mmCIF file of the C-alpha atoms, coordinates in Angstrom:
data_MODEL
# 
_entry.id   MODEL 
# 
loop_
_atom_site.group_PDB 
_atom_site.id 
_atom_site.type_symbol 
_atom_site.label_atom_id 
_atom_site.label_alt_id 
_atom_site.label_comp_id 
_atom_site.label_asym_id 
_atom_site.label_entity_id 
_atom_site.label_seq_id 
_atom_site.pdbx_PDB_ins_code 
_atom_site.Cartn_x 
_atom_site.Cartn_y 
_atom_site.Cartn_z 
_atom_site.occupancy 
_atom_site.B_iso_or_equiv 
_atom_site.pdbx_formal_charge 
_atom_site.auth_seq_id 
_atom_site.auth_comp_id 
_atom_site.auth_asym_id 
_atom_site.auth_atom_id 
_atom_site.pdbx_PDB_model_num 
ATOM 1   C CA . MET A 1 1   ? 28.838  13.454  13.277  1.00 0.00 ? 1   MET A CA 1 
ATOM 2   C CA . SER A 1 2   ? 26.951  13.280  9.972   1.00 0.00 ? 2   SER A CA 1 
ATOM 3   C CA . GLU A 1 3   ? 26.011  9.647   10.627  1.00 0.00 ? 3   GLU A CA 1 
ATOM 4   C CA . LYS A 1 4   ? 24.562  10.630  13.997  1.00 0.00 ? 4   LYS A CA 1 
ATOM 5   C CA . LEU A 1 5   ? 22.445  13.342  12.341  1.00 0.00 ? 5   LEU A CA 1 
ATOM 6   C CA . ASP A 1 6   ? 21.232  10.891  9.695   1.00 0.00 ? 6   ASP A CA 1 
ATOM 7   C CA . ARG A 1 7   ? 20.200  8.416   12.384  1.00 0.00 ? 7   ARG A CA 1 
ATOM 8   C CA . ARG A 1 8   ? 18.433  11.172  14.291  1.00 0.00 ? 8   ARG A CA 1 
ATOM 9   C CA . LYS A 1 9   ? 16.651  12.314  11.119  1.00 0.00 ? 9   LYS A CA 1 
ATOM 10  C CA . LYS A 1 10  ? 15.554  8.745   10.354  1.00 0.00 ? 10  LYS A CA 1 
ATOM 11  C CA . TYR A 1 11  ? 14.362  8.256   13.914  1.00 0.00 ? 11  TYR A CA 1 
ATOM 12  C CA . THR A 1 12  ? 12.433  11.534  13.895  1.00 0.00 ? 12  THR A CA 1 
ATOM 13  C CA . ARG A 1 13  ? 10.727  10.709  10.597  1.00 0.00 ? 13  ARG A CA 1 
ATOM 14  C CA . LYS A 1 14  ? 9.939   7.185   11.767  1.00 0.00 ? 14  LYS A CA 1 
ATOM 15  C CA . VAL A 1 15  ? 8.345   8.436   15.004  1.00 0.00 ? 15  VAL A CA 1 
ATOM 16  C CA . LEU A 1 16  ? 6.341   11.081  13.156  1.00 0.00 ? 16  LEU A CA 1 
ATOM 17  C CA . LYS A 1 17  ? 5.071   8.506   10.650  1.00 0.00 ? 17  LYS A CA 1 
ATOM 18  C CA . GLU A 1 18  ? 4.095   6.100   13.414  1.00 0.00 ? 18  GLU A CA 1 
ATOM 19  C CA . SER A 1 19  ? 2.348   8.899   15.296  1.00 0.00 ? 19  SER A CA 1 
ATOM 20  C CA . LEU A 1 20  ? 0.321   9.916   12.271  1.00 0.00 ? 20  LEU A CA 1 
ATOM 21  C CA . ILE A 1 21  ? -0.695  6.300   11.583  1.00 0.00 ? 21  ILE A CA 1 
ATOM 22  C CA . THR A 1 22  ? -1.766  5.956   15.230  1.00 0.00 ? 22  THR A CA 1 
ATOM 23  C CA . LEU A 1 23  ? -3.965  9.025   14.892  1.00 0.00 ? 23  LEU A CA 1 
ATOM 24  C CA . LEU A 1 24  ? -5.342  7.877   11.516  1.00 0.00 ? 24  LEU A CA 1 
ATOM 25  C CA . ALA A 1 25  ? -6.542  4.691   13.194  1.00 0.00 ? 25  ALA A CA 1 
ATOM 26  C CA . GLN A 1 26  ? -8.762  6.908   15.332  1.00 0.00 ? 26  GLN A CA 1 
ATOM 27  C CA . LYS A 1 27  ? -9.875  9.673   12.966  1.00 0.00 ? 27  LYS A CA 1 
ATOM 28  C CA . SER A 1 28  ? -9.573  11.033  9.439   1.00 0.00 ? 28  SER A CA 1 
ATOM 29  C CA . ILE A 1 29  ? -6.602  13.026  8.184   1.00 0.00 ? 29  ILE A CA 1 
ATOM 30  C CA . SER A 1 30  ? -8.705  16.211  8.058   1.00 0.00 ? 30  SER A CA 1 
ATOM 31  C CA . GLU A 1 31  ? -9.439  15.937  11.794  1.00 0.00 ? 31  GLU A CA 1 
ATOM 32  C CA . ILE A 1 32  ? -5.775  15.595  12.762  1.00 0.00 ? 32  ILE A CA 1 
ATOM 33  C CA . THR A 1 33  ? -3.487  18.477  13.648  1.00 0.00 ? 33  THR A CA 1 
ATOM 34  C CA . VAL A 1 34  ? 0.291   18.815  13.537  1.00 0.00 ? 34  VAL A CA 1 
ATOM 35  C CA . LYS A 1 35  ? 0.147   19.566  17.248  1.00 0.00 ? 35  LYS A CA 1 
ATOM 36  C CA . GLU A 1 36  ? -1.413  16.139  17.941  1.00 0.00 ? 36  GLU A CA 1 
ATOM 37  C CA . VAL A 1 37  ? 1.181   14.350  15.806  1.00 0.00 ? 37  VAL A CA 1 
ATOM 38  C CA . CYS A 1 38  ? 3.972   16.130  17.653  1.00 0.00 ? 38  CYS A CA 1 
ATOM 39  C CA . GLU A 1 39  ? 2.490   15.352  21.072  1.00 0.00 ? 39  GLU A CA 1 
ATOM 40  C CA . ILE A 1 40  ? 2.330   11.627  20.333  1.00 0.00 ? 40  ILE A CA 1 
ATOM 41  C CA . ALA A 1 41  ? 5.813   11.657  18.762  1.00 0.00 ? 41  ALA A CA 1 
ATOM 42  C CA . ASP A 1 42  ? 7.155   13.738  21.659  1.00 0.00 ? 42  ASP A CA 1 
ATOM 43  C CA . ILE A 1 43  ? 8.758   16.093  19.146  1.00 0.00 ? 43  ILE A CA 1 
ATOM 44  C CA . ASN A 1 44  ? 8.371   19.851  19.002  1.00 0.00 ? 44  ASN A CA 1 
ATOM 45  C CA . ARG A 1 45  ? 6.549   21.471  16.097  1.00 0.00 ? 45  ARG A CA 1 
ATOM 46  C CA . SER A 1 46  ? 9.624   23.279  14.750  1.00 0.00 ? 46  SER A CA 1 
ATOM 47  C CA . THR A 1 47  ? 11.307  19.881  14.329  1.00 0.00 ? 47  THR A CA 1 
ATOM 48  C CA . PHE A 1 48  ? 8.208   18.611  12.538  1.00 0.00 ? 48  PHE A CA 1 
ATOM 49  C CA . TYR A 1 49  ? 8.313   21.546  10.132  1.00 0.00 ? 49  TYR A CA 1 
ATOM 50  C CA . THR A 1 50  ? 11.972  20.920  9.265   1.00 0.00 ? 50  THR A CA 1 
ATOM 51  C CA . HIS A 1 51  ? 10.834  17.588  7.782   1.00 0.00 ? 51  HIS A CA 1 
ATOM 52  C CA . TYR A 1 52  ? 7.281   18.181  6.515   1.00 0.00 ? 52  TYR A CA 1 
ATOM 53  C CA . SER A 1 53  ? 5.140   21.146  5.534   1.00 0.00 ? 53  SER A CA 1 
ATOM 54  C CA . ASP A 1 54  ? 2.051   19.774  7.320   1.00 0.00 ? 54  ASP A CA 1 
ATOM 55  C CA . HIS A 1 55  ? 0.399   16.476  8.288   1.00 0.00 ? 55  HIS A CA 1 
ATOM 56  C CA . PHE A 1 56  ? -0.958  16.044  4.746   1.00 0.00 ? 56  PHE A CA 1 
ATOM 57  C CA . ASP A 1 57  ? 2.621   16.218  3.465   1.00 0.00 ? 57  ASP A CA 1 
ATOM 58  C CA . LEU A 1 58  ? 3.622   13.595  6.039   1.00 0.00 ? 58  LEU A CA 1 
ATOM 59  C CA . LEU A 1 59  ? 0.806   11.295  4.870   1.00 0.00 ? 59  LEU A CA 1 
ATOM 60  C CA . ASP A 1 60  ? 1.846   11.868  1.269   1.00 0.00 ? 60  ASP A CA 1 
ATOM 61  C CA . LYS A 1 61  ? 5.447   10.866  2.115   1.00 0.00 ? 61  LYS A CA 1 
ATOM 62  C CA . ILE A 1 62  ? 4.223   7.697   3.847   1.00 0.00 ? 62  ILE A CA 1 
ATOM 63  C CA . GLU A 1 63  ? 2.158   6.810   0.783   1.00 0.00 ? 63  GLU A CA 1 
ATOM 64  C CA . GLU A 1 64  ? 5.108   7.592   -1.532  1.00 0.00 ? 64  GLU A CA 1 
ATOM 65  C CA . GLU A 1 65  ? 7.381   5.302   0.478   1.00 0.00 ? 65  GLU A CA 1 
ATOM 66  C CA . ILE A 1 66  ? 4.880   2.431   0.282   1.00 0.00 ? 66  ILE A CA 1 
ATOM 67  C CA . THR A 1 67  ? 4.346   3.058   -3.426  1.00 0.00 ? 67  THR A CA 1 
ATOM 68  C CA . GLU A 1 68  ? 8.106   2.877   -4.045  1.00 0.00 ? 68  GLU A CA 1 
ATOM 69  C CA . ASP A 1 69  ? 8.365   -0.376  -2.096  1.00 0.00 ? 69  ASP A CA 1 
ATOM 70  C CA . MET A 1 70  ? 5.389   -1.915  -3.913  1.00 0.00 ? 70  MET A CA 1 
ATOM 71  C CA . ASN A 1 71  ? 6.775   -0.769  -7.259  1.00 0.00 ? 71  ASN A CA 1 
ATOM 72  C CA . LYS A 1 72  ? 10.040  -2.588  -6.517  1.00 0.00 ? 72  LYS A CA 1 
ATOM 73  C CA . TYR A 1 73  ? 8.128   -5.803  -5.843  1.00 0.00 ? 73  TYR A CA 1 
ATOM 74  C CA . LEU A 1 74  ? 5.983   -5.423  -8.949  1.00 0.00 ? 74  LEU A CA 1 
ATOM 75  C CA . ASN A 1 75  ? 8.968   -4.834  -11.200 1.00 0.00 ? 75  ASN A CA 1 
ATOM 76  C CA . SER A 1 76  ? 11.211  -7.545  -9.796  1.00 0.00 ? 76  SER A CA 1 
ATOM 77  C CA . TYR A 1 77  ? 9.094   -10.403 -11.154 1.00 0.00 ? 77  TYR A CA 1 
ATOM 78  C CA . SER A 1 78  ? 7.656   -11.383 -14.514 1.00 0.00 ? 78  SER A CA 1 
ATOM 79  C CA . TYR A 1 79  ? 3.887   -11.302 -14.489 1.00 0.00 ? 79  TYR A CA 1 
ATOM 80  C CA . GLU A 1 80  ? 3.661   -13.566 -17.543 1.00 0.00 ? 80  GLU A CA 1 
ATOM 81  C CA . ILE A 1 81  ? 5.208   -16.498 -15.692 1.00 0.00 ? 81  ILE A CA 1 
ATOM 82  C CA . GLU A 1 82  ? 2.532   -17.756 -13.299 1.00 0.00 ? 82  GLU A CA 1 
ATOM 83  C CA . GLU A 1 83  ? 4.996   -18.959 -10.659 1.00 0.00 ? 83  GLU A CA 1 
ATOM 84  C CA . GLU A 1 84  ? 6.721   -15.554 -10.594 1.00 0.00 ? 84  GLU A CA 1 
ATOM 85  C CA . SER A 1 85  ? 3.355   -13.820 -10.474 1.00 0.00 ? 85  SER A CA 1 
ATOM 86  C CA . ILE A 1 86  ? 2.485   -15.856 -7.383  1.00 0.00 ? 86  ILE A CA 1 
ATOM 87  C CA . GLN A 1 87  ? 5.893   -15.072 -5.847  1.00 0.00 ? 87  GLN A CA 1 
ATOM 88  C CA . MET A 1 88  ? 5.340   -11.360 -6.509  1.00 0.00 ? 88  MET A CA 1 
ATOM 89  C CA . THR A 1 89  ? 1.906   -11.449 -4.874  1.00 0.00 ? 89  THR A CA 1 
ATOM 90  C CA . GLU A 1 90  ? 3.292   -13.425 -1.930  1.00 0.00 ? 90  GLU A CA 1 
ATOM 91  C CA . LYS A 1 91  ? 6.096   -10.887 -1.468  1.00 0.00 ? 91  LYS A CA 1 
ATOM 92  C CA . ILE A 1 92  ? 3.554   -8.047  -1.442  1.00 0.00 ? 92  ILE A CA 1 
ATOM 93  C CA . LEU A 1 93  ? 1.440   -9.917  1.129   1.00 0.00 ? 93  LEU A CA 1 
ATOM 94  C CA . GLU A 1 94  ? 4.506   -10.486 3.317   1.00 0.00 ? 94  GLU A CA 1 
ATOM 95  C CA . TYR A 1 95  ? 5.226   -6.747  3.103   1.00 0.00 ? 95  TYR A CA 1 
ATOM 96  C CA . ILE A 1 96  ? 1.638   -6.085  4.181   1.00 0.00 ? 96  ILE A CA 1 
ATOM 97  C CA . ILE A 1 97  ? 2.092   -8.457  7.149   1.00 0.00 ? 97  ILE A CA 1 
ATOM 98  C CA . GLU A 1 98  ? 5.263   -6.607  8.192   1.00 0.00 ? 98  GLU A CA 1 
ATOM 99  C CA . ASN A 1 99  ? 3.296   -3.354  8.099   1.00 0.00 ? 99  ASN A CA 1 
ATOM 100 C CA . LYS A 1 100 ? -0.099  -4.721  9.168   1.00 0.00 ? 100 LYS A CA 1 
ATOM 101 C CA . PHE A 1 101 ? -1.278  -1.825  11.326  1.00 0.00 ? 101 PHE A CA 1 
ATOM 102 C CA . MET A 1 102 ? -0.237  0.735   8.731   1.00 0.00 ? 102 MET A CA 1 
ATOM 103 C CA . PHE A 1 103 ? -2.078  -1.071  5.907   1.00 0.00 ? 103 PHE A CA 1 
ATOM 104 C CA . GLN A 1 104 ? -5.192  -1.660  8.015   1.00 0.00 ? 104 GLN A CA 1 
ATOM 105 C CA . THR A 1 105 ? -5.231  2.043   8.807   1.00 0.00 ? 105 THR A CA 1 
ATOM 106 C CA . LEU A 1 106 ? -4.395  3.398   5.355   1.00 0.00 ? 106 LEU A CA 1 
ATOM 107 C CA . LEU A 1 107 ? -6.881  1.121   3.568   1.00 0.00 ? 107 LEU A CA 1 
ATOM 108 C CA . ASN A 1 108 ? -9.633  2.716   5.636   1.00 0.00 ? 108 ASN A CA 1 
ATOM 109 C CA . LYS A 1 109 ? -11.014 5.328   3.229   1.00 0.00 ? 109 LYS A CA 1 
ATOM 110 C CA . ASP A 1 110 ? -12.226 7.514   6.085   1.00 0.00 ? 110 ASP A CA 1 
ATOM 111 C CA . ALA A 1 111 ? -8.717  7.795   7.527   1.00 0.00 ? 111 ALA A CA 1 
ATOM 112 C CA . ALA A 1 112 ? -6.658  8.164   4.352   1.00 0.00 ? 112 ALA A CA 1 
ATOM 113 C CA . PRO A 1 113 ? -8.896  8.582   1.293   1.00 0.00 ? 113 PRO A CA 1 
ATOM 114 C CA . THR A 1 114 ? -6.040  8.739   -1.237  1.00 0.00 ? 114 THR A CA 1 
ATOM 115 C CA . PHE A 1 115 ? -4.124  5.573   -0.337  1.00 0.00 ? 115 PHE A CA 1 
ATOM 116 C CA . GLU A 1 116 ? -6.357  2.967   -1.979  1.00 0.00 ? 116 GLU A CA 1 
ATOM 117 C CA . LYS A 1 117 ? -6.596  5.111   -5.111  1.00 0.00 ? 117 LYS A CA 1 
ATOM 118 C CA . ARG A 1 118 ? -2.814  5.427   -5.191  1.00 0.00 ? 118 ARG A CA 1 
ATOM 119 C CA . MET A 1 119 ? -2.434  1.632   -4.915  1.00 0.00 ? 119 MET A CA 1 
ATOM 120 C CA . MET A 1 120 ? -4.973  1.184   -7.710  1.00 0.00 ? 120 MET A CA 1 
ATOM 121 C CA . GLU A 1 121 ? -3.100  3.590   -9.999  1.00 0.00 ? 121 GLU A CA 1 
ATOM 122 C CA . LEU A 1 122 ? 0.232   1.903   -9.293  1.00 0.00 ? 122 LEU A CA 1 
ATOM 123 C CA . THR A 1 123 ? -1.146  -1.558  -9.978  1.00 0.00 ? 123 THR A CA 1 
ATOM 124 C CA . ARG A 1 124 ? -3.150  -0.410  -13.007 1.00 0.00 ? 124 ARG A CA 1 
ATOM 125 C CA . GLY A 1 125 ? -0.009  1.034   -14.580 1.00 0.00 ? 125 GLY A CA 1 
ATOM 126 C CA . PHE A 1 126 ? 1.802   -2.239  -13.985 1.00 0.00 ? 126 PHE A CA 1 
ATOM 127 C CA . MET A 1 127 ? -1.075  -4.327  -15.377 1.00 0.00 ? 127 MET A CA 1 
ATOM 128 C CA . VAL A 1 128 ? -1.558  -2.201  -18.478 1.00 0.00 ? 128 VAL A CA 1 
ATOM 129 C CA . ASN A 1 129 ? 2.163   -2.203  -19.259 1.00 0.00 ? 129 ASN A CA 1 
ATOM 130 C CA . ASN A 1 130 ? 2.835   -5.865  -18.514 1.00 0.00 ? 130 ASN A CA 1 
ATOM 131 C CA . TRP A 1 131 ? -0.317  -7.872  -18.883 1.00 0.00 ? 131 TRP A CA 1 
ATOM 132 C CA . LEU A 1 132 ? -3.212  -6.188  -20.628 1.00 0.00 ? 132 LEU A CA 1 
ATOM 133 C CA . SER A 1 133 ? -1.157  -4.788  -23.520 1.00 0.00 ? 133 SER A CA 1 
ATOM 134 C CA . GLU A 1 134 ? -0.215  -8.338  -24.483 1.00 0.00 ? 134 GLU A CA 1 
ATOM 135 C CA . ASN A 1 135 ? -3.858  -9.380  -24.576 1.00 0.00 ? 135 ASN A CA 1 
ATOM 136 C CA . TYR A 1 136 ? -4.611  -6.691  -27.204 1.00 0.00 ? 136 TYR A CA 1 
ATOM 137 C CA . LEU A 1 137 ? -7.543  -5.202  -25.364 1.00 0.00 ? 137 LEU A CA 1 
ATOM 138 C CA . LYS A 1 138 ? -8.889  -1.844  -26.412 1.00 0.00 ? 138 LYS A CA 1 
ATOM 139 C CA . ARG A 1 139 ? -7.711  0.989   -24.204 1.00 0.00 ? 139 ARG A CA 1 
ATOM 140 C CA . GLU A 1 140 ? -11.146 1.499   -22.623 1.00 0.00 ? 140 GLU A CA 1 
ATOM 141 C CA . GLU A 1 141 ? -11.580 -2.223  -21.987 1.00 0.00 ? 141 GLU A CA 1 
ATOM 142 C CA . SER A 1 142 ? -8.168  -2.484  -20.339 1.00 0.00 ? 142 SER A CA 1 
ATOM 143 C CA . LYS A 1 143 ? -8.955  0.480   -18.076 1.00 0.00 ? 143 LYS A CA 1 
ATOM 144 C CA . TYR A 1 144 ? -12.179 -1.121  -16.838 1.00 0.00 ? 144 TYR A CA 1 
ATOM 145 C CA . LEU A 1 145 ? -10.766 -4.634  -16.621 1.00 0.00 ? 145 LEU A CA 1 
ATOM 146 C CA . SER A 1 146 ? -7.827  -3.406  -14.555 1.00 0.00 ? 146 SER A CA 1 
ATOM 147 C CA . SER A 1 147 ? -10.210 -1.514  -12.223 1.00 0.00 ? 147 SER A CA 1 
ATOM 148 C CA . PHE A 1 148 ? -12.299 -4.645  -11.800 1.00 0.00 ? 148 PHE A CA 1 
ATOM 149 C CA . VAL A 1 149 ? -9.327  -6.918  -11.105 1.00 0.00 ? 149 VAL A CA 1 
ATOM 150 C CA . ILE A 1 150 ? -7.460  -4.505  -8.820  1.00 0.00 ? 150 ILE A CA 1 
ATOM 151 C CA . SER A 1 151 ? -10.548 -3.582  -6.790  1.00 0.00 ? 151 SER A CA 1 
ATOM 152 C CA . GLY A 1 152 ? -11.253 -7.260  -6.244  1.00 0.00 ? 152 GLY A CA 1 
ATOM 153 C CA . ALA A 1 153 ? -7.674  -7.981  -5.178  1.00 0.00 ? 153 ALA A CA 1 
ATOM 154 C CA . ILE A 1 154 ? -7.592  -4.996  -2.804  1.00 0.00 ? 154 ILE A CA 1 
ATOM 155 C CA . HIS A 1 155 ? -10.862 -6.045  -1.191  1.00 0.00 ? 155 HIS A CA 1 
ATOM 156 C CA . VAL A 1 156 ? -9.666  -9.635  -0.815  1.00 0.00 ? 156 VAL A CA 1 
ATOM 157 C CA . ILE A 1 157 ? -6.562  -8.248  0.947   1.00 0.00 ? 157 ILE A CA 1 
ATOM 158 C CA . LYS A 1 158 ? -8.738  -5.992  3.145   1.00 0.00 ? 158 LYS A CA 1 
ATOM 159 C CA . ASP A 1 159 ? -10.868 -9.012  4.128   1.00 0.00 ? 159 ASP A CA 1 
ATOM 160 C CA . TRP A 1 160 ? -7.717  -11.025 4.781   1.00 0.00 ? 160 TRP A CA 1 
ATOM 161 C CA . LEU A 1 161 ? -6.435  -8.260  7.090   1.00 0.00 ? 161 LEU A CA 1 
ATOM 162 C CA . ALA A 1 162 ? -9.830  -8.036  8.817   1.00 0.00 ? 162 ALA A CA 1 
ATOM 163 C CA . ASN A 1 163 ? -9.708  -11.812 9.380   1.00 0.00 ? 163 ASN A CA 1 
ATOM 164 C CA . ASN A 1 164 ? -6.334  -11.415 11.086  1.00 0.00 ? 164 ASN A CA 1 
ATOM 165 C CA . MET A 1 165 ? -4.495  -12.853 8.070   1.00 0.00 ? 165 MET A CA 1 
ATOM 166 C CA . ASP A 1 166 ? -6.027  -16.290 8.656   1.00 0.00 ? 166 ASP A CA 1 
ATOM 167 C CA . GLN A 1 167 ? -4.357  -17.752 5.548   1.00 0.00 ? 167 GLN A CA 1 
ATOM 168 C CA . PRO A 1 168 ? -0.604  -17.885 4.915   1.00 0.00 ? 168 PRO A CA 1 
ATOM 169 C CA . PRO A 1 169 ? 0.711   -15.416 2.301   1.00 0.00 ? 169 PRO A CA 1 
ATOM 170 C CA . LYS A 1 170 ? 1.564   -18.234 -0.137  1.00 0.00 ? 170 LYS A CA 1 
ATOM 171 C CA . GLU A 1 171 ? -2.009  -19.596 -0.085  1.00 0.00 ? 171 GLU A CA 1 
ATOM 172 C CA . MET A 1 172 ? -3.471  -16.112 -0.440  1.00 0.00 ? 172 MET A CA 1 
ATOM 173 C CA . ALA A 1 173 ? -1.113  -15.370 -3.336  1.00 0.00 ? 173 ALA A CA 1 
ATOM 174 C CA . VAL A 1 174 ? -2.218  -18.524 -5.161  1.00 0.00 ? 174 VAL A CA 1 
ATOM 175 C CA . MET A 1 175 ? -5.865  -17.723 -4.454  1.00 0.00 ? 175 MET A CA 1 
ATOM 176 C CA . ILE A 1 176 ? -5.619  -14.109 -5.677  1.00 0.00 ? 176 ILE A CA 1 
ATOM 177 C CA . ASN A 1 177 ? -3.725  -15.136 -8.821  1.00 0.00 ? 177 ASN A CA 1 
ATOM 178 C CA . ASN A 1 178 ? -6.287  -17.877 -9.552  1.00 0.00 ? 178 ASN A CA 1 
ATOM 179 C CA . PHE A 1 179 ? -9.141  -15.387 -9.142  1.00 0.00 ? 179 PHE A CA 1 
ATOM 180 C CA . ILE A 1 180 ? -7.403  -12.953 -11.501 1.00 0.00 ? 180 ILE A CA 1 
ATOM 181 C CA . ASN A 1 181 ? -6.380  -15.500 -14.127 1.00 0.00 ? 181 ASN A CA 1 
ATOM 182 C CA . TYR A 1 182 ? -9.356  -17.852 -14.088 1.00 0.00 ? 182 TYR A CA 1 
ATOM 183 C CA . GLY A 1 183 ? -12.271 -15.925 -12.558 1.00 0.00 ? 183 GLY A CA 1 
ATOM 184 C CA . PHE A 1 184 ? -15.366 -18.048 -12.087 1.00 0.00 ? 184 PHE A CA 1 
ATOM 185 C CA . SER A 1 185 ? -13.902 -20.887 -14.131 1.00 0.00 ? 185 SER A CA 1 
ATOM 186 C CA . TYR A 1 186 ? -11.546 -21.408 -11.166 1.00 0.00 ? 186 TYR A CA 1 
ATOM 187 C CA . LEU A 1 187 ? -14.546 -22.812 -9.271  1.00 0.00 ? 187 LEU A CA 1 
ATOM 188 C CA . ASP A 1 188 ? -15.167 -25.568 -11.833 1.00 0.00 ? 188 ASP A CA 1 
# 
């Protein structure tokens, strides 16, 4: 019986998440109501409130889940070894492909203004702990360098999504890592 309840809970949460993402593709989080989410999910509001306090809480849980998944990828490879760094980036890009609609929607600042910032903070923490600290940059320099690098990578990924992922993840991973590691000298 417990297994059946767990499956039902998972299904309910999945449908609510998908419903919110569908609405976010059309309008911002502040324009969405719990009632709309429930109508699309075909779930009553009391069921919604047993899982989430409001639609902002639901969005926060979606972002937390993605952050946890991305954190696993970031911490399962060594950034110092270029081949592993490329594998890590490729794995993240494959995850983005699997969740294309969700990433396209959440990376739209009008729909979900906190998601891109959350991804930047996650990646900045990883970079500062694993890459920039070894290069002995001053704290202020590392903060700005990480913002520069991460913003560039996020926008490359956004363009890649907008271009219907016209390059395979492996090629994009190599490209992004070359941009990060070699900058303009990569063009020489």
